[in-house]
VEXPA-68603 format. One record per residue: residue number from 1; residue in one letter; x, y, z of N, C-alpha, C in turn. Coordinates in nm, 3 decimals. Layout:
% VEXPA-68603
R;seq;type;n.x;n.y;n.z;ca.x;ca.y;ca.z;c.x;c.y;c.z
R;NUM;a;X;Y;Z;X;Y;Z;X;Y;Z $
...
***
This chain:
% VEXPA-68603
R;seq;type;n.x;n.y;n.z;ca.x;ca.y;ca.z;c.x;c.y;c.z
R;1;m;10.783;7.959;13.738;10.655;7.903;13.780;10.542;7.983;13.714 $
R;2;t;10.445;7.912;13.663;10.330;7.977;13.601;10.235;8.028;13.707 $
R;3;a;10.188;8.154;13.690;10.095;8.212;13.786;9.960;8.142;13.775 $
R;4;p;9.889;8.126;13.888;9.759;8.061;13.883;9.661;8.141;13.800 $
R;5;t;9.575;8.069;13.730;9.473;8.133;13.648;9.372;8.205;13.736 $
R;6;q;9.343;8.331;13.703;9.244;8.408;13.777;9.105;8.352;13.749 $
R;7;a;9.030;8.324;13.855;8.895;8.272;13.837;8.810;8.376;13.766 $
R;8;r;8.731;8.330;13.669;8.643;8.422;13.597;8.522;8.456;13.683 $
R;9;p;8.469;8.577;13.670;8.348;8.611;13.745;8.231;8.527;13.697 $
R;10;v;8.141;8.497;13.790;8.027;8.409;13.763;7.898;8.487;13.784 $
R;11;v;7.806;8.478;13.689;7.678;8.547;13.698;7.566;8.447;13.676 $
R;12;l;7.465;8.456;13.760;7.341;8.379;13.743;7.239;8.468;13.675 $
R;13;v;7.183;8.422;13.563;7.083;8.497;13.487;6.953;8.416;13.486 $
R;14;s;6.847;8.472;13.540;6.718;8.404;13.534;6.647;8.437;13.403 $
R;15;g;6.568;8.343;13.354;6.498;8.365;13.228;6.592;8.388;13.112 $
R;16;a;6.697;8.303;13.103;6.806;8.328;13.010;6.793;8.257;12.877 $
R;17;a;6.689;8.178;12.857;6.685;8.091;12.739;6.651;8.163;12.610 $
R;18;r;6.575;8.272;12.621;6.521;8.334;12.500;6.525;8.486;12.510 $
R;19;r;6.504;8.551;12.396;6.481;8.693;12.387;6.592;8.773;12.457 $
R;20;i;6.557;8.874;12.536;6.660;8.960;12.596;6.750;8.881;12.691 $
R;21;g;6.693;8.785;12.763;6.776;8.706;12.854;6.888;8.634;12.784 $
R;22;a;6.860;8.578;12.666;6.963;8.507;12.590;7.070;8.604;12.540 $
R;23;v;7.030;8.724;12.500;7.129;8.822;12.454;7.215;8.870;12.570 $
R;24;i;7.155;8.888;12.686;7.234;8.922;12.804;7.338;8.813;12.832 $
R;25;a;7.294;8.688;12.825;7.387;8.577;12.849;7.502;8.579;12.749 $
R;26;q;7.473;8.598;12.623;7.579;8.599;12.522;7.674;8.717;12.541 $
R;27;t;7.620;8.831;12.580;7.704;8.949;12.602;7.797;8.930;12.721 $
R;28;l;7.743;8.879;12.831;7.827;8.855;12.949;7.933;8.749;12.920 $
R;29;h;7.895;8.645;12.848;7.989;8.538;12.815;8.103;8.592;12.729 $
R;30;a;8.070;8.674;12.630;8.173;8.732;12.544;8.267;8.823;12.621 $
R;31;a;8.216;8.881;12.731;8.298;8.969;12.816;8.381;8.892;12.918 $
R;32;g;8.372;8.759;12.917;8.458;8.678;13.003;8.395;8.622;13.127 $
R;33;h;8.262;8.629;13.138;8.194;8.573;13.254;8.159;8.426;13.231 $
R;34;d;8.167;8.349;13.337;8.104;8.217;13.338;7.960;8.236;13.385 $
R;35;l;7.872;8.145;13.341;7.729;8.172;13.358;7.652;8.052;13.409 $
R;36;a;7.565;8.078;13.506;7.459;7.985;13.545;7.331;8.039;13.483 $
R;37;l;7.272;7.964;13.391;7.161;8.014;13.310;7.034;7.937;13.345 $
R;38;h;6.932;8.013;13.384;6.806;7.954;13.430;6.698;7.964;13.324 $
R;39;c;6.611;7.864;13.321;6.487;7.871;13.245;6.377;7.804;13.326 $
R;40;r;6.253;7.831;13.287;6.139;7.761;13.348;6.092;7.649;13.256 $
R;41;n;6.048;7.685;13.135;5.994;7.585;13.042;6.074;7.571;12.914 $
R;42;s;6.158;7.669;12.882;6.224;7.672;12.750;6.357;7.598;12.753 $
R;43;r;6.354;7.471;12.794;6.479;7.397;12.809;6.548;7.371;12.675 $
R;44;d;6.473;7.344;12.569;6.537;7.322;12.439;6.613;7.446;12.395 $
R;45;d;6.551;7.563;12.412;6.620;7.687;12.377;6.743;7.708;12.463 $
R;46;l;6.732;7.678;12.592;6.847;7.695;12.681;6.960;7.601;12.642 $
R;47;d;6.926;7.477;12.611;7.030;7.381;12.572;7.102;7.425;12.445 $
R;48;q;7.028;7.482;12.350;7.091;7.532;12.228;7.184;7.649;12.257 $
R;49;l;7.140;7.738;12.344;7.224;7.852;12.381;7.351;7.805;12.450 $
R;50;i;7.336;7.713;12.544;7.452;7.663;12.617;7.549;7.590;12.525 $
R;51;a;7.496;7.514;12.430;7.584;7.445;12.335;7.669;7.546;12.256 $
R;52;k;7.607;7.656;12.216;7.679;7.761;12.144;7.788;7.822;12.231 $
R;53;l;7.754;7.855;12.355;7.852;7.917;12.445;7.964;7.820;12.480 $
R;54;e;7.932;7.693;12.495;8.036;7.594;12.526;8.132;7.573;12.410 $
R;55;r;8.083;7.589;12.287;8.174;7.581;12.172;8.272;7.698;12.175 $
R;56;e;8.226;7.812;12.224;8.313;7.929;12.230;8.412;7.920;12.345 $
R;57;r;8.369;7.865;12.459;8.458;7.850;12.575;8.410;7.732;12.658 $
R;58;p;8.476;7.619;12.649;8.431;7.499;12.721;8.427;7.520;12.872 $
R;59;n;8.336;7.446;12.935;8.323;7.444;13.082;8.294;7.582;13.141 $
R;60;s;8.211;7.659;13.072;8.185;7.796;13.115;8.040;7.821;13.152 $
R;61;t;7.956;7.718;13.145;7.813;7.740;13.170;7.754;7.629;13.256 $
R;62;l;7.639;7.661;13.312;7.561;7.565;13.389;7.414;7.589;13.357 $
R;63;a;7.340;7.484;13.325;7.197;7.495;13.298;7.119;7.470;13.427 $
R;64;l;7.025;7.559;13.454;6.938;7.547;13.571;6.793;7.559;13.526 $
R;65;q;6.710;7.468;13.571;6.568;7.474;13.537;6.487;7.471;13.664 $
R;66;a;6.397;7.570;13.679;6.316;7.578;13.801;6.198;7.669;13.777 $
R;67;d;6.090;7.642;13.850;5.975;7.731;13.853;5.996;7.828;13.969 $
R;68;l;6.023;7.955;13.939;6.058;8.051;14.042;5.940;8.091;14.129 $
R;69;s;5.820;8.044;14.095;5.707;8.066;14.186;5.717;7.977;14.308 $
R;70;d;5.802;7.875;14.302;5.827;7.785;14.415;5.950;7.835;14.490 $
R;71;l;5.927;7.903;14.600;6.038;7.967;14.672;6.137;7.867;14.728 $
R;72;t;6.097;7.743;14.745;6.189;7.644;14.799;6.301;7.611;14.701 $
R;73;q;6.285;7.649;14.573;6.387;7.618;14.474;6.499;7.721;14.469 $
R;74;m;6.479;7.836;14.533;6.580;7.942;14.526;6.716;7.900;14.582 $
R;75;p;6.721;7.849;14.705;6.852;7.809;14.758;6.921;7.704;14.672 $
R;76;a;6.845;7.614;14.612;6.904;7.510;14.530;6.975;7.568;14.407 $
R;77;l;6.921;7.676;14.350;6.986;7.738;14.235;7.122;7.796;14.275 $
R;78;i;7.126;7.858;14.392;7.253;7.915;14.438;7.351;7.803;14.473 $
R;79;e;7.300;7.700;14.540;7.388;7.587;14.577;7.447;7.519;14.455 $
R;80;a;7.366;7.500;14.350;7.416;7.436;14.228;7.522;7.523;14.161 $
R;81;t;7.500;7.654;14.162;7.598;7.746;14.104;7.729;7.741;14.181 $
R;82;m;7.721;7.739;14.313;7.843;7.734;14.395;7.915;7.602;14.378 $
R;83;q;7.838;7.495;14.369;7.901;7.363;14.352;7.975;7.355;14.218 $
R;84;r;7.919;7.418;14.116;7.980;7.412;13.982;8.099;7.507;13.971 $
R;85;f;8.085;7.630;14.022;8.187;7.732;13.997;8.264;7.776;14.121 $
R;86;g;8.207;7.756;14.240;8.276;7.794;14.362;8.266;7.940;14.399 $
R;87;r;8.190;8.019;14.321;8.176;8.161;14.350;8.053;8.215;14.278 $
R;88;l;8.009;8.333;14.322;7.900;8.403;14.255;7.928;8.552;14.263 $
R;89;d;7.936;8.615;14.147;7.970;8.757;14.140;7.853;8.845;14.098 $
R;90;g;7.752;8.787;14.037;7.642;8.869;13.990;7.514;8.790;13.976 $
R;91;l;7.403;8.861;13.990;7.269;8.805;13.969;7.193;8.900;13.878 $
R;92;v;7.139;8.846;13.769;7.053;8.924;13.680;6.913;8.866;13.689 $
R;93;n;6.823;8.944;13.749;6.683;8.902;13.761;6.608;8.945;13.635 $
R;94;n;6.604;8.854;13.538;6.542;8.885;13.409;6.408;8.815;13.389 $
R;95;a;6.387;8.700;13.452;6.264;8.623;13.431;6.142;8.707;13.466 $
R;96;s;6.040;8.701;13.381;5.923;8.788;13.400;5.805;8.732;13.323 $
R;97;d;5.686;8.754;13.377;5.562;8.732;13.303;5.503;8.867;13.265 $
R;98;f;5.444;8.874;13.146;5.381;8.997;13.097;5.254;8.960;13.022 $
R;99;f;5.141;9.009;13.072;5.016;8.992;12.999;4.915;9.094;13.051 $
R;100;a;4.813;9.118;12.971;4.712;9.219;13.004;4.620;9.169;13.115 $
R;101;t;4.571;9.264;13.194;4.470;9.236;13.297;4.367;9.347;13.291 $
R;102;a;4.251;9.316;13.235;4.146;9.416;13.218;4.083;9.450;13.353 $
R;103;f;4.094;9.575;13.394;4.039;9.615;13.523;3.887;9.591;13.525 $
R;104;g;3.842;9.533;13.634;3.702;9.493;13.646;3.684;9.344;13.637 $
R;105;s;3.785;9.278;13.577;3.777;9.131;13.567;3.910;9.065;13.604 $
R;106;v;3.995;9.138;13.677;4.123;9.080;13.720;4.097;8.970;13.821 $
R;107;t;4.168;8.859;13.806;4.152;8.748;13.898;4.269;8.741;13.996 $
R;108;s;4.248;8.675;14.105;4.357;8.658;14.203;4.469;8.574;14.143 $
R;109;e;4.435;8.482;14.053;4.538;8.401;13.988;4.629;8.487;13.900 $
R;110;q;4.570;8.581;13.826;4.651;8.673;13.746;4.741;8.758;13.835 $
R;111;w;4.683;8.811;13.941;4.761;8.891;14.037;4.878;8.811;14.091 $
R;112;d;4.851;8.690;14.138;4.955;8.608;14.199;5.065;8.574;14.099 $
R;113;r;5.028;8.544;13.976;5.129;8.506;13.876;5.219;8.624;13.842 $
R;114;l;5.161;8.742;13.822;5.242;8.858;13.785;5.330;8.905;13.900 $
R;115;f;5.277;8.905;14.021;5.359;8.945;14.135;5.464;8.838;14.168 $
R;116;a;5.430;8.711;14.147;5.527;8.605;14.176;5.650;8.617;14.089 $
R;117;s;5.631;8.643;13.960;5.746;8.644;13.869;5.820;8.777;13.869 $
R;118;n;5.747;8.887;13.890;5.808;9.019;13.875;5.852;9.083;14.006 $
R;119;a;5.805;9.034;14.117;5.842;9.094;14.246;5.891;8.990;14.347 $
R;120;r;5.811;8.887;14.371;5.847;8.792;14.476;5.971;8.711;14.440 $
R;121;a;5.974;8.654;14.321;6.088;8.570;14.282;6.219;8.649;14.281 $
R;122;p;6.225;8.769;14.220;6.351;8.844;14.226;6.398;8.874;14.367 $
R;123;f;6.303;8.904;14.456;6.340;8.934;14.594;6.402;8.812;14.662 $
R;124;f;6.335;8.699;14.653;6.384;8.582;14.725;6.508;8.521;14.659 $
R;125;l;6.522;8.537;14.528;6.645;8.492;14.465;6.761;8.581;14.509 $
R;126;a;6.737;8.712;14.519;6.841;8.802;14.571;6.877;8.766;14.714 $
R;127;q;6.777;8.734;14.795;6.803;8.698;14.934;6.888;8.571;14.943 $
R;128;a;6.859;8.474;14.857;6.938;8.351;14.858;7.080;8.374;14.808 $
R;129;a;7.096;8.466;14.713;7.227;8.491;14.654;7.314;8.583;14.737 $
R;130;a;7.254;8.666;14.820;7.327;8.774;14.888;7.449;8.727;14.967 $
R;131;p;7.443;8.619;15.045;7.563;8.580;15.120;7.683;8.552;15.030 $
R;132;q;7.661;8.492;14.915;7.772;8.465;14.824;7.817;8.592;14.753 $
R;133;l;7.724;8.677;14.715;7.760;8.802;14.650;7.842;8.892;14.742 $
R;134;k;7.813;8.889;14.871;7.890;8.969;14.965;8.036;8.926;14.968 $
R;135;k;8.061;8.798;14.951;8.198;8.748;14.955;8.282;8.800;14.839 $
R;136;t;8.219;8.824;14.726;8.292;8.866;14.607;8.278;9.015;14.576 $
R;137;g;8.202;9.088;14.659;8.175;9.227;14.626;8.095;9.239;14.498 $
R;138;g;7.991;9.155;14.487;7.919;9.140;14.363;7.809;9.243;14.341 $
R;139;a;7.721;9.211;14.246;7.618;9.307;14.207;7.493;9.233;14.162 $
R;140;i;7.379;9.300;14.176;7.250;9.252;14.128;7.198;9.354;14.027 $
R;141;v;7.146;9.305;13.917;7.078;9.390;13.819;6.938;9.335;13.796 $
R;142;n;6.838;9.417;13.817;6.699;9.379;13.795;6.651;9.436;13.661 $
R;143;l;6.589;9.351;13.580;6.529;9.398;13.455;6.389;9.447;13.486 $
R;144;l;6.371;9.577;13.469;6.247;9.643;13.507;6.169;9.682;13.382 $
R;145;d;6.101;9.794;13.386;6.018;9.837;13.273;5.983;9.983;13.298 $
R;146;i;5.981;10.063;13.193;5.940;10.202;13.211;5.795;10.209;13.257 $
R;147;y;5.717;10.101;13.237;5.578;10.100;13.281;5.565;10.096;13.434 $
R;148;a;5.673;10.070;13.504;5.669;10.077;13.650;5.643;10.221;13.696 $
R;149;e;5.686;10.317;13.617;5.665;10.458;13.650;5.559;10.524;13.563 $
R;150;r;5.539;10.470;13.446;5.444;10.528;13.350;5.352;10.416;13.304 $
R;151;p;5.247;10.387;13.380;5.168;10.265;13.358;5.106;10.256;13.219 $
R;152;l;5.090;10.133;13.176;5.030;10.100;13.048;4.884;10.060;13.070 $
R;153;a;4.793;10.125;13.000;4.651;10.094;13.015;4.625;9.947;12.986 $
R;154;g;4.539;9.887;13.068;4.505;9.746;13.050;4.603;9.649;13.113 $
R;155;h;4.707;9.701;13.177;4.812;9.616;13.235;4.842;9.660;13.379 $
R;156;s;4.740;9.696;13.454;4.763;9.756;13.585;4.841;9.664;13.678 $
R;157;v;4.810;9.536;13.679;4.875;9.446;13.775;5.023;9.428;13.739 $
R;158;y;5.053;9.413;13.611;5.193;9.404;13.569;5.269;9.530;13.610 $
R;159;c;5.211;9.646;13.584;5.278;9.772;13.618;5.303;9.782;13.768 $
R;160;m;5.204;9.740;13.848;5.219;9.743;13.992;5.329;9.648;14.038 $
R;161;a;5.336;9.531;13.976;5.440;9.435;14.014;5.579;9.488;13.979 $
R;162;k;5.591;9.551;13.864;5.720;9.608;13.826;5.756;9.727;13.916 $
R;163;a;5.654;9.803;13.960;5.681;9.911;14.055;5.733;9.856;14.187 $
R;164;a;5.680;9.742;14.229;5.731;9.677;14.350;5.875;9.634;14.331 $
R;165;q;5.908;9.583;14.213;6.046;9.542;14.187;6.139;9.664;14.183 $
R;166;a;6.089;9.777;14.133;6.169;9.899;14.135;6.197;9.943;14.279 $
R;167;a;6.094;9.938;14.364;6.113;9.972;14.505;6.211;9.875;14.570 $
R;168;m;6.203;9.748;14.533;6.297;9.649;14.584;6.440;9.685;14.546 $
R;169;t;6.460;9.734;14.424;6.595;9.772;14.379;6.652;9.880;14.471 $
R;170;h;6.574;9.981;14.503;6.620;10.087;14.592;6.644;10.033;14.733 $
R;171;a;6.550;9.951;14.781;6.560;9.901;14.918;6.680;9.810;14.937 $
R;172;l;6.704;9.721;14.841;6.816;9.627;14.855;6.951;9.696;14.839 $
R;173;a;6.954;9.807;14.766;7.078;9.883;14.761;7.118;9.930;14.901 $
R;174;l;7.018;9.966;14.982;7.044;10.004;15.121;7.077;9.883;15.206 $
R;175;e;7.004;9.776;15.187;7.022;9.656;15.271;7.158;9.589;15.247 $
R;176;l;7.205;9.589;15.123;7.321;9.508;15.088;7.451;9.586;15.072 $
R;177;g;7.443;9.719;15.074;7.566;9.796;15.071;7.641;9.785;15.203 $
R;178;p;7.772;9.800;15.205;7.855;9.839;15.092;7.908;9.724;15.008 $
R;179;e;7.880;9.600;15.048;7.942;9.488;14.978;7.882;9.463;14.840 $
R;180;v;7.750;9.478;14.827;7.680;9.440;14.704;7.608;9.562;14.649 $
R;181;r;7.628;9.587;14.520;7.556;9.694;14.451;7.428;9.636;14.389 $
R;182;v;7.320;9.715;14.390;7.191;9.671;14.335;7.136;9.782;14.246 $
R;183;n;7.115;9.750;14.119;7.066;9.848;14.022;6.963;9.783;13.930 $
R;184;g;6.903;9.864;13.845;6.804;9.813;13.752;6.821;9.874;13.614 $
R;185;v;6.769;9.803;13.514;6.761;9.853;13.377;6.615;9.848;13.336 $
R;186;a;6.564;9.961;13.288;6.424;9.970;13.247;6.417;9.992;13.096 $
R;187;p;6.394;9.887;13.019;6.386;9.903;12.873;6.257;9.973;12.831 $
R;188;g;6.264;10.038;12.717;6.144;10.084;12.648;6.104;9.979;12.545 $
R;189;a;6.067;10.024;12.426;6.029;9.931;12.319;6.155;9.868;12.261 $
R;190;v;6.178;9.743;12.294;6.297;9.672;12.246;6.254;9.549;12.167 $
R;191;m;6.191;9.454;12.234;6.135;9.338;12.165;5.986;9.338;12.193 $
R;192;w;5.906;9.343;12.088;5.762;9.347;12.105;5.712;9.218;12.168 $
R;193;p;5.607;9.225;12.250;5.546;9.101;12.300;5.509;9.009;12.183 $
R;194;e;5.529;8.881;12.202;5.508;8.787;12.093;5.364;8.787;12.043 $
R;195;a;5.270;8.826;12.129;5.129;8.828;12.088;5.088;8.961;12.024 $
R;196;d;5.180;9.058;12.017;5.148;9.190;11.965;5.169;9.192;11.814 $
R;197;s;5.062;9.200;11.738;5.072;9.205;11.592;5.013;9.334;11.536 $
R;198;d;4.993;9.434;11.621;4.931;9.560;11.583;5.039;9.654;11.530 $
R;199;a;5.058;9.656;11.398;5.163;9.737;11.338;5.139;9.885;11.360 $
R;200;a;5.013;9.927;11.358;4.982;10.069;11.377;5.019;10.113;11.519 $
R;201;h;4.990;10.027;11.616;5.025;10.058;11.754;5.176;10.069;11.770 $
R;202;r;5.249;9.978;11.707;5.395;9.984;11.714;5.448;10.112;11.652 $
R;203;a;5.393;10.149;11.538;5.439;10.271;11.470;5.413;10.395;11.555 $
R;204;k;5.301;10.396;11.628;5.267;10.509;11.713;5.368;10.522;11.828 $
R;205;i;5.408;10.408;11.885;5.507;10.411;11.993;5.640;10.464;11.942 $
R;206;i;5.682;10.417;11.826;5.810;10.462;11.769;5.804;10.612;11.739 $
R;207;e;5.691;10.659;11.688;5.677;10.801;11.656;5.689;10.886;11.782 $
R;208;r;5.643;10.836;11.896;5.650;10.911;12.021;5.787;10.900;12.088 $
R;209;t;5.874;10.818;12.036;6.006;10.799;12.094;6.105;10.898;12.032 $
R;210;p;6.174;10.979;12.111;6.263;11.079;12.054;6.366;11.024;11.956 $
R;211;l;6.420;10.904;11.981;6.519;10.848;11.889;6.457;10.779;11.768 $
R;212;k;6.323;10.773;11.762;6.249;10.727;11.644;6.284;10.587;11.598 $
R;213;r;6.309;10.499;11.694;6.334;10.359;11.660;6.312;10.275;11.783 $
R;214;t;6.302;10.144;11.762;6.304;10.053;11.875;6.448;10.030;11.919 $
R;215;g;6.464;9.987;12.042;6.596;9.952;12.089;6.636;9.813;12.044 $
R;216;q;6.763;9.784;12.058;6.816;9.652;12.027;6.843;9.576;12.156 $
R;217;p;6.816;9.445;12.160;6.846;9.369;12.281;6.991;9.387;12.328 $
R;218;a;7.083;9.402;12.233;7.224;9.419;12.271;7.244;9.548;12.350 $
R;219;e;7.159;9.649;12.326;7.172;9.775;12.400;7.129;9.758;12.545 $
R;220;i;7.032;9.673;12.568;6.994;9.639;12.706;7.105;9.559;12.772 $
R;221;a;7.158;9.462;12.699;7.264;9.376;12.753;7.388;9.457;12.786 $
R;222;d;7.420;9.557;12.704;7.537;9.641;12.732;7.519;9.718;12.863 $
R;223;a;7.396;9.765;12.889;7.370;9.835;13.014;7.385;9.741;13.133 $
R;224;v;7.337;9.617;13.119;7.351;9.518;13.226;7.498;9.490;13.253 $
R;225;l;7.576;9.471;13.148;7.719;9.445;13.164;7.788;9.561;13.234 $
R;226;w;7.755;9.684;13.196;7.815;9.800;13.259;7.784;9.805;13.408 $
R;227;l;7.659;9.778;13.444;7.622;9.782;13.586;7.689;9.671;13.665 $
R;228;l;7.706;9.555;13.605;7.772;9.445;13.675;7.922;9.466;13.690 $
R;229;r;7.985;9.513;13.584;8.131;9.511;13.579;8.198;9.645;13.604 $
R;230;d;8.141;9.751;13.552;8.214;9.877;13.546;8.162;9.986;13.638 $
R;231;a;8.037;9.979;13.679;7.975;10.090;13.754;8.003;10.074;13.903 $
R;232;r;8.127;10.091;13.940;8.170;10.056;14.076;8.118;10.151;14.183 $
R;233;f;8.073;10.270;14.143;8.021;10.367;14.241;7.875;10.399;14.212 $
R;234;v;7.805;10.299;14.158;7.663;10.316;14.123;7.583;10.209;14.194 $
R;235;t;7.488;10.251;14.276;7.395;10.156;14.337;7.263;10.226;14.364 $
R;236;g;7.155;10.148;14.364;7.023;10.204;14.386;6.967;10.280;14.268 $
R;237;q;7.024;10.262;14.150;6.983;10.337;14.032;6.905;10.249;13.935 $
R;238;i;6.811;10.311;13.865;6.738;10.244;13.757;6.763;10.323;13.630 $
R;239;i;6.831;10.259;13.536;6.869;10.325;13.412;6.765;10.295;13.304 $
R;240;r;6.703;10.398;13.252;6.607;10.380;13.144;6.683;10.370;13.012 $
R;241;v;6.665;10.260;12.942;6.724;10.240;12.810;6.606;10.233;12.713 $
R;242;d;6.554;10.351;12.679;6.423;10.358;12.613;6.418;10.458;12.498 $
R;243;g;6.533;10.507;12.454;6.534;10.604;12.345;6.469;10.736;12.380 $
R;244;g;6.454;10.766;12.508;6.391;10.889;12.553;6.240;10.883;12.563 $
R;245;r;6.184;10.763;12.546;6.038;10.752;12.541;5.972;10.794;12.672 $
R;246;f;6.036;10.771;12.783;5.974;10.802;12.913;5.933;10.948;12.921 $
R;247;f;6.012;11.037;12.862;5.988;11.180;12.873;5.903;11.236;12.759 $
R;248;a;5.872;11.152;12.661;5.799;11.202;12.544;5.650;11.212;12.570 $
***
């Protein structure tokens, strides 16, 4: 008699269509995970990514589209994932907004948007996912930023929102243990903001980084994979993947 096939672990990744989120998705998929992949507006990019992953392993992905500022959509994302795969082993909170807010002219709309994507949405998505993650002994990984601890001038609201998400990482490790581990990855200079064309500014950041280079998206994805799959006695930690820039 043939032994039953072991169900593959399932991870939900928010903001998975582009940039670091897409690399995280590809890395987890290559490591044998099935994936529920979320986007807000980048559906064409998400569909292309899913088509690629499905060619590699059929019936291994699910596309989810939602505006995470609408908290009523959180349970539906978890329900759709459970209906498709029957389990949930991991949540990667990657979706984020990043833009400057000049102090003295910050608006409530800017505040609400940055806190909604970087603090409120990850919290409520974790809350919706937690009952299923407890069943599998799963894990949550939050994509943070070294600016949560070392603020960037001109970006006070973003830095504050990321600091709230860092505090959430520590708090949920207490709330959800021992069944669910909760950790974070804080990248340094990995992928420049799409609106950043200041070559001199980029060179200055690299010069201040002990490893004298930018990071690769795959290096962030490797840290996420390690925290989800291998770091069985690690929770409440935020790993800086920044080439030593935080201390420079």
